[in-house]
C-alpha positions as CSV (number, residue, x, y, z in Angstrom):
1,X,-74.5,70.5,34.5
2,X,-73.7,73.1,36.8
3,X,-70.3,72.2,38.2
4,X,-68.4,74.1,41.4
5,X,-65.9,75.7,40.2
6,X,-62.8,74.2,40.3
7,X,-61.0,75.3,43.2
8,X,-56.9,74.4,42.5
9,X,-57.8,75.9,39.1
10,X,-59.2,79.5,40.0
11,X,-56.2,79.7,42.6
12,X,-53.5,79.3,39.9
13,X,-55.3,81.5,37.4
14,X,-54.6,83.9,40.2
15,X,-51.4,83.8,41.4
16,X,-49.1,80.9,39.0
17,X,-48.2,83.3,36.4
18,X,-47.8,86.2,38.4
19,X,-45.2,85.0,41.3
20,X,-41.8,85.0,41.0
21,X,-41.2,81.0,42.3
22,X,-43.9,78.6,41.7
23,X,-43.0,75.9,44.1
24,X,-46.1,74.0,43.6
25,X,-46.2,73.1,40.3
26,X,-47.1,69.3,39.6
27,X,-45.5,69.4,35.9
28,X,-41.9,68.4,35.3
29,X,-39.2,70.4,33.9
30,X,-40.7,71.2,29.7
31,X,-38.4,71.7,26.5
32,X,-38.9,73.6,23.5
33,X,-40.2,72.2,20.5
34,X,-36.9,73.3,19.1
35,X,-35.3,70.4,21.5
36,X,-37.8,68.1,20.8
37,X,-36.9,68.3,17.4
38,X,-33.4,67.9,17.9
39,X,-34.3,64.2,18.7
40,X,-34.4,62.9,15.5
41,X,-32.7,64.5,12.3
42,X,-35.5,64.5,9.6
43,X,-38.1,65.9,12.5
44,X,-37.9,69.5,11.8
45,X,-38.6,69.0,8.0
46,X,-41.5,67.2,8.9
47,X,-43.1,69.4,11.2
48,X,-42.8,71.8,9.1
49,X,-45.0,69.9,6.0
50,X,-47.3,68.6,8.4
51,X,-50.8,69.0,7.1
52,X,-53.1,70.8,9.2
53,X,-56.4,70.0,8.3
54,X,-58.6,68.0,10.7
55,X,-57.0,64.5,12.6
56,X,-58.8,61.3,13.4
57,X,-61.4,61.6,16.5
58,X,-59.9,58.9,18.2
59,X,-55.9,60.1,17.6
60,X,-53.6,59.8,14.7
61,X,-52.4,56.2,14.4
62,X,-48.9,56.5,14.8
63,X,-49.4,58.3,18.7
64,X,-52.0,55.7,19.8
65,X,-49.0,53.4,18.3
66,X,-46.7,54.8,20.1
67,X,-48.6,55.4,23.1
68,X,-49.1,51.1,23.3
69,X,-45.7,50.2,22.3
70,X,-44.0,52.7,25.0
71,X,-45.9,52.3,27.8
72,X,-48.5,49.6,28.1
73,X,-48.0,45.6,27.5
74,X,-51.5,44.1,27.0
75,X,-53.3,47.4,25.5
76,X,-53.3,48.0,21.9
77,X,-53.4,51.1,19.8
78,X,-57.6,50.7,19.3
79,X,-57.9,50.4,23.0
80,X,-56.0,54.2,23.2
81,X,-58.5,56.9,22.6
82,X,-56.0,60.3,22.7
83,X,-57.5,63.6,24.1
84,X,-56.7,67.2,24.3
85,X,-55.1,66.6,28.3
86,X,-56.0,64.6,31.0
87,X,-58.6,67.3,32.0
88,X,-61.0,66.3,28.7
89,X,-60.7,61.9,29.7
90,X,-61.8,62.7,32.8
91,X,-64.5,64.7,31.9
92,X,-65.4,62.5,29.1
93,X,-65.4,59.2,31.3
94,X,-67.4,60.7,33.9
95,X,-70.4,61.9,31.5
96,X,-69.8,59.1,29.1
97,X,-69.6,55.7,31.6
98,X,-71.9,56.9,34.6
99,X,-75.4,57.3,35.2
100,X,-77.3,59.6,37.6
101,X,-77.8,57.2,40.9
102,X,-74.1,56.1,40.2
103,X,-72.1,55.3,43.3
104,X,-68.3,55.8,43.2
105,X,-65.6,55.4,45.5
106,X,-62.8,58.0,45.4
107,X,-59.2,57.6,46.2
108,X,-59.1,61.0,48.6
109,X,-57.4,63.4,48.3
110,X,-57.8,64.1,44.9
111,X,-57.5,66.2,42.2
112,X,-61.0,67.5,42.1
113,X,-62.7,66.4,38.5
114,X,-62.2,63.1,40.0
115,X,-65.3,63.5,41.8
116,X,-66.8,66.6,41.1
117,X,-67.8,65.8,38.1
118,X,-69.5,62.5,38.9
119,X,-71.2,64.4,41.4
120,X,-72.4,67.3,39.5
121,X,-73.9,65.0,37.1
122,X,-75.9,62.7,39.7
123,X,-73.7,60.6,40.9
124,X,-73.2,59.4,44.4
125,X,-69.6,60.0,46.0
126,X,-67.3,57.6,48.7
127,X,-63.6,59.3,49.8
128,X,-61.5,56.6,50.4
129,X,-59.5,59.0,52.6
130,X,-55.7,57.8,52.6
131,X,-54.3,57.5,56.7
132,X,-51.6,60.5,56.6
133,X,-50.3,59.0,59.5
134,X,-49.1,56.1,57.8
135,X,-47.5,57.9,55.2
136,X,-51.1,58.1,53.1
137,X,-51.6,54.6,53.1
138,X,-55.0,53.1,51.7
139,X,-57.3,50.7,53.5
140,X,-59.1,48.2,51.6
141,X,-61.2,46.7,54.2
142,X,-62.6,50.4,54.5
143,X,-63.1,50.0,50.4
144,X,-64.6,46.3,50.7
145,X,-67.3,47.8,53.2
146,X,-67.8,50.9,51.0
147,X,-69.6,48.8,48.0
148,X,-73.3,49.1,47.4
149,X,-75.7,47.8,45.3
150,X,-75.2,50.7,43.0
151,X,-71.4,51.1,42.9
152,X,-70.5,51.3,39.5
153,X,-66.9,52.4,39.7
154,X,-63.5,52.8,41.9
155,X,-61.2,55.7,41.0
156,X,-57.5,55.7,41.9
157,X,-54.6,57.8,41.8
158,X,-51.0,56.1,41.7
159,X,-48.5,57.7,42.0
160,X,-50.7,59.8,43.9
161,X,-50.9,63.6,43.2
162,X,-50.9,65.3,45.7
163,X,-49.0,63.3,48.4
164,X,-46.8,60.8,46.2
165,X,-48.0,57.7,47.5
166,X,-47.5,54.5,45.6
167,X,-49.4,51.8,46.5
168,X,-47.6,48.3,47.0
169,X,-47.9,45.5,44.6
170,X,-49.3,43.5,46.3
171,X,-52.5,45.8,47.6
172,X,-52.7,46.8,43.7
173,X,-53.5,43.3,43.0
174,X,-56.1,42.8,45.9
175,X,-57.6,45.6,44.8
176,X,-58.2,44.6,41.6
177,X,-59.4,41.6,42.3
178,X,-62.1,43.2,44.6
179,X,-63.0,45.2,41.8
180,X,-63.4,42.0,39.6
181,X,-65.6,40.7,41.9
182,X,-68.0,43.1,41.5
183,X,-67.6,43.9,38.2
184,X,-66.6,47.5,38.3
185,X,-65.3,50.0,36.6
186,X,-61.4,51.4,37.9
187,X,-60.4,54.7,36.5
188,X,-57.0,54.9,37.3
189,X,-55.3,57.9,37.0
190,X,-51.8,57.5,36.3
191,X,-50.4,60.6,34.8
192,X,-47.2,60.2,36.7
193,X,-46.5,56.7,35.9
194,X,-43.2,56.4,35.2
195,X,-41.4,58.9,38.0
196,X,-40.9,56.1,40.5
197,X,-38.2,56.4,42.2
198,X,-37.3,52.9,42.3
199,X,-38.0,51.7,39.3
200,X,-38.7,48.2,41.0
201,X,-41.8,49.9,42.7
202,X,-43.5,50.8,39.7
203,X,-47.0,49.1,39.5
204,X,-48.0,47.7,35.9
205,X,-50.8,50.5,34.2
206,X,-54.1,49.2,35.3
207,X,-55.9,48.5,31.8
208,X,-53.1,46.3,31.6
209,X,-54.3,43.6,34.6
210,X,-58.0,44.2,34.5
211,X,-60.3,44.4,31.6
212,X,-63.1,46.8,33.0
213,X,-60.1,49.4,34.4
214,X,-59.2,52.7,32.1
215,X,-55.6,54.4,32.7
216,X,-55.3,57.8,32.2
217,X,-52.1,58.7,31.1
218,X,-50.9,62.7,30.0
219,X,-47.6,64.2,28.7
220,X,-47.7,66.8,30.9
221,X,-46.5,65.4,34.2
222,X,-43.9,62.5,33.5
223,X,-42.8,64.0,30.6
224,X,-42.8,67.5,31.1
225,X,-44.9,68.9,27.8
226,X,-47.9,70.3,29.5
227,X,-48.2,73.0,26.3
228,X,-49.3,69.8,24.0
229,X,-52.4,69.4,25.3
230,X,-52.3,65.7,24.8
231,X,-53.6,62.9,27.2
232,X,-55.3,59.6,26.5
233,X,-57.5,57.0,28.3
234,X,-56.4,53.3,27.6
235,X,-59.1,50.8,28.4
236,X,-59.6,46.9,26.9
237,X,-63.0,47.7,27.7
238,X,-65.0,48.1,24.1
239,X,-68.7,49.5,25.4
240,X,-66.6,52.2,27.9
241,X,-64.0,53.1,24.8
242,X,-66.7,53.8,22.1
243,X,-69.1,55.8,24.6
244,X,-66.4,57.9,25.6
245,X,-65.6,57.9,22.0
246,X,-69.0,59.1,21.2
247,X,-68.7,61.4,24.0
248,X,-66.2,63.0,22.5
249,X,-67.7,64.2,19.4
250,X,-69.3,66.9,21.8
251,X,-66.0,68.0,23.4
252,X,-63.1,68.5,21.4
253,X,-63.9,66.5,18.2
254,X,-60.2,65.6,17.6
255,X,-56.8,66.8,18.8
256,X,-54.3,69.3,17.4
257,X,-52.2,67.7,14.4
258,X,-48.5,69.5,16.0
259,X,-49.2,68.8,19.2
260,X,-49.9,64.7,18.0
261,X,-46.9,65.0,15.8
262,X,-44.9,66.3,18.5
263,X,-46.3,63.6,21.5
264,X,-45.5,61.3,19.2
265,X,-42.3,62.4,18.7
266,X,-41.5,62.6,22.2
267,X,-42.8,59.2,22.9
268,X,-40.5,57.4,20.5
269,X,-37.6,58.9,23.2
270,X,-39.9,58.4,26.1
271,X,-36.9,57.1,28.5
272,X,-34.7,60.4,27.7
273,X,-37.5,62.3,29.1
274,X,-38.2,60.3,32.2
275,X,-34.7,59.6,32.5
276,X,-33.7,63.8,32.6
277,X,-37.1,64.6,34.7
278,X,-35.9,61.8,37.7
279,X,-33.0,63.2,37.8
280,X,-33.9,66.7,38.3
281,X,-36.4,65.3,41.1
282,X,-33.3,63.5,43.2
283,X,-31.4,66.8,43.0
284,X,-34.3,69.0,44.6
285,X,-35.1,66.2,47.1
286,X,-31.6,66.1,48.0
287,X,-32.4,69.7,48.9
288,X,-36.0,69.2,50.3
289,X,-35.3,66.4,52.5
290,X,-32.8,68.2,54.7
291,X,-34.7,71.3,54.4
292,X,-37.7,69.5,56.0
293,X,-35.4,68.0,58.6
294,X,-34.1,71.3,59.4
295,X,-37.7,72.9,60.0
296,X,-39.2,69.3,61.4
297,X,-40.8,71.8,64.2
298,X,-42.7,73.9,61.8
299,X,-43.7,71.1,59.2
300,X,-44.4,67.0,58.9
301,X,-42.4,66.2,56.2
302,X,-43.1,62.3,54.9
303,X,-41.1,61.8,52.1
304,X,-42.8,60.6,48.7
305,X,-42.0,57.4,46.6
306,X,-42.5,58.3,43.3
307,X,-43.8,61.3,41.3
308,X,-42.9,65.7,41.3
309,X,-44.9,66.6,44.3
310,X,-45.6,66.1,48.0
311,X,-48.0,67.3,50.5
312,X,-46.2,68.2,54.1
313,X,-48.6,69.8,56.7
314,X,-48.0,73.3,58.4
315,X,-47.6,72.2,62.1
316,X,-48.8,75.9,63.7
317,X,-51.8,75.3,65.4
318,X,-53.0,79.0,65.1
319,X,-51.8,79.6,61.6
320,X,-54.2,78.6,58.6
321,X,-51.8,76.9,55.5
322,X,-54.0,79.5,53.6
323,X,-52.7,82.5,55.7
324,X,-48.9,81.2,55.6
325,X,-49.1,80.4,52.2
326,X,-50.3,84.3,51.5
327,X,-47.9,85.9,53.7
328,X,-44.9,84.3,52.2
329,X,-46.2,84.9,48.2
330,X,-46.3,88.7,49.7
331,X,-42.8,88.7,51.5
332,X,-40.9,86.3,48.7
333,X,-43.3,85.9,45.9
334,X,-43.0,82.1,46.7
335,X,-46.3,80.4,45.8
336,X,-47.0,76.7,47.7
337,X,-50.8,75.7,46.9
338,X,-52.6,75.2,50.5
339,X,-54.2,71.9,51.0
340,X,-57.9,73.2,51.8
341,X,-58.1,73.8,47.7
342,X,-58.1,70.0,47.6
343,X,-61.2,70.4,50.3
344,X,-58.7,68.9,53.0
345,X,-58.0,70.6,55.9
346,X,-56.1,73.7,56.7
347,X,-52.8,72.6,57.3
348,X,-51.6,70.5,54.2
349,X,-50.1,71.9,51.4
350,X,-48.5,71.0,48.1
351,X,-45.1,71.4,46.9
352,X,-43.6,70.6,43.2
353,X,-39.9,69.4,42.4
354,X,-39.8,68.9,39.0
355,X,-38.4,71.8,37.8
356,X,-34.7,73.3,37.7
357,X,-35.9,76.3,39.6
358,X,-36.8,74.7,43.2
359,X,-33.1,76.0,44.9
360,X,-34.1,80.0,44.4
361,X,-37.7,79.1,45.7
362,X,-36.4,77.1,48.5
363,X,-33.9,79.9,49.4
364,X,-36.6,82.1,49.7
365,X,-38.9,79.6,51.7
366,X,-35.7,79.7,54.2
367,X,-35.0,83.1,54.9
368,X,-39.1,83.7,55.1
369,X,-38.6,81.1,58.0
370,X,-35.6,82.3,59.5
371,X,-36.8,85.8,59.7
372,X,-40.8,85.3,61.0
373,X,-40.0,82.3,63.0
374,X,-36.2,82.3,64.2
375,X,-35.2,85.4,64.5
376,X,-36.7,85.6,68.0
377,X,-35.2,82.1,69.5
């Protein structure tokens, strides 16, 4: 299989660890190992005694139990398949559950691997594009008309990367019924689940609601622990589960024992991590909302409903967002992610606000705007 370059990841490989102010991070504030171990009195001692042999391919039973018990309602530990991050789970699903000639309908814009892997494997892709003019809403009528005889799966992402969109509960239920009526797989990227600004808006996990759904989870985003490289797929569809488990023998085989230990520990205290990260997000949104209001002539800002990222747009007709972003980086060290790396136009950009140091980056961003776009006024 030959897959085109992952544009977003190539961009980050070039700039992420060289910039002064990473203003487009997709994750929340990370912790140290010591901070995690401090959650429980015996954790440090037990961690040092950890055996570093091979681990179970499906994931440590205690970890699968922690995922099932803390994050799902109707999905048992035996329905959890642990992976090396969310990316491996996406790769395995697309290869194990799909065949060349299958048709996918994919919520768009999206993380590139959610369609690119399947396309490279010979699948047909229909982009179910969100409506930017309606705060990134999705049209279920379009979905219904897009279904073909060879449609195998619908791919959705909520809370959404990169827009912060969150589907209404009624629409989510209707979506599941559409998938069920056509016996389609529903691959649901839920890596930001838990970061809804109003807890009442939180949607149920797709795997809990639909027997043919696969819910994607990870320690990276909501919990701020990307260095653990622990993700998972949760599904009650045994055929899909077994196919993914067998395909994993050709990827990571099994997971890192220290990472599984620390992920299990973190999930036992997941509410603390979520509360901490939501507090950071709310503090940062209190800076971003007035910032974009002040510069409303330069940017179209649609406030997100969940997650740690948003997807505003540049209003300057003569300037591409990549040129704008690279000029900003060159003058201030502030890094934004141009939306063209999502394959989405020339104006949108991703901004991240799940980390504590956002205020310093926004200050530099504001000075850049004042110097380049306000000085002559």
